[in-house]
C-alpha positions as CSV (number, residue, x, y, z in Angstrom):
1,A,20.8,76.5,245.2
2,P,21.4,75.3,241.7
3,N,23.3,77.5,239.4
4,R,23.1,78.2,235.7
5,R,26.5,77.2,234.1
6,E,27.4,78.2,230.5
7,F,30.1,76.7,228.4
8,T,31.3,77.0,224.8
9,I,32.8,73.9,223.4
10,T,34.8,74.2,220.1
11,A,35.1,71.3,217.7
12,R,38.1,71.7,215.5
13,N,40.8,69.4,213.9
14,Y,39.1,66.3,215.5
15,D,39.3,67.7,219.0
16,F,37.1,69.3,221.6
17,A,38.2,72.4,223.6
18,P,37.7,72.3,226.5
19,R,37.8,68.5,227.0
20,R,36.5,68.7,230.5
21,I,33.6,70.6,232.1
22,E,32.7,70.5,235.8
23,V,29.4,71.4,237.3
24,M,27.5,70.7,240.5
25,Q,24.5,68.4,240.8
26,D,21.2,70.1,239.7
27,D,23.0,72.9,237.9
28,L,21.3,74.0,234.7
29,V,24.0,73.5,232.0
30,K,23.9,75.5,228.8
31,I,26.3,74.4,226.1
32,T,27.1,76.2,222.9
33,L,28.8,73.8,220.5
34,R,30.8,75.5,217.7
35,S,32.4,73.9,214.7
36,E,35.4,75.6,213.2
37,D,35.7,73.3,210.3
38,E,33.4,70.3,209.3
39,P,30.2,69.0,210.8
40,H,30.5,67.4,214.2
41,S,28.3,66.0,216.9
42,F,28.3,66.0,220.7
43,V,27.0,62.9,222.6
44,I,26.7,62.3,226.3
45,D,25.1,58.8,226.6
46,G,24.5,59.1,230.4
47,Y,22.2,62.1,229.8
48,R,20.8,60.9,226.5
49,I,22.1,64.0,224.7
50,M,23.0,64.0,221.0
51,R,23.4,67.2,219.1
52,R,24.9,67.9,215.7
53,V,26.6,71.1,214.5
54,P,27.0,72.0,210.9
55,A,30.3,73.0,209.3
56,A,31.4,76.4,210.6
57,G,28.2,76.6,212.6
58,S,26.9,76.4,216.2
59,T,24.1,75.0,218.2
60,T,23.0,75.7,221.8
61,F,21.2,73.4,224.2
62,E,20.5,73.1,227.9
63,F,20.0,70.2,230.4
64,R,19.7,69.8,234.1
65,A,22.8,67.9,235.6
66,D,20.7,65.8,237.9
67,K,23.0,62.7,238.1
68,T,26.4,62.8,239.7
69,G,29.5,61.2,238.3
70,T,31.9,61.4,235.4
71,F,30.2,61.2,232.0
72,P,32.2,60.8,228.8
73,F,31.3,62.9,225.8
74,Y,32.3,62.3,222.3
75,C,31.7,63.0,218.6
76,G,29.3,60.5,217.1
77,M,30.0,61.2,213.5
78,T,31.0,58.2,211.4
79,N,32.2,59.7,208.1
80,S,35.8,59.6,209.3
81,D,37.6,57.4,211.8
82,A,39.2,60.6,213.2
83,H,35.9,61.7,214.7
84,G,36.3,58.7,217.1
85,R,39.2,60.4,218.9
86,M,37.1,63.4,219.8
87,K,36.5,62.8,223.5
88,G,36.0,64.7,226.8
89,E,34.2,64.4,230.1
90,L,31.4,66.1,232.0
91,V,32.0,65.9,235.8
92,V,29.0,66.4,238.0
93,S,29.8,66.7,241.7
94,A,27.3,66.2,244.5
95,R,26.1,69.3,246.4
């Protein structure tokens, strides 16, 4: 049966921690994105997810991991080139 998986991802100094999250197909994934410095965003194109987090703030969202594979995530902010190096991956394994 699908599980509920919860993760906290911290954005700080133009980096995500952790950079990799792993779930099983059909899991309900809850992510709390926290910024410890300036505004950031979290984008997973393969799941059509884009969330922004304010400076020193947090945002929480959920989605069903219904597609298997490795999906890159990144910061989509464009006010500094350094945001472009903020990358990670979501790994969704088949049940």
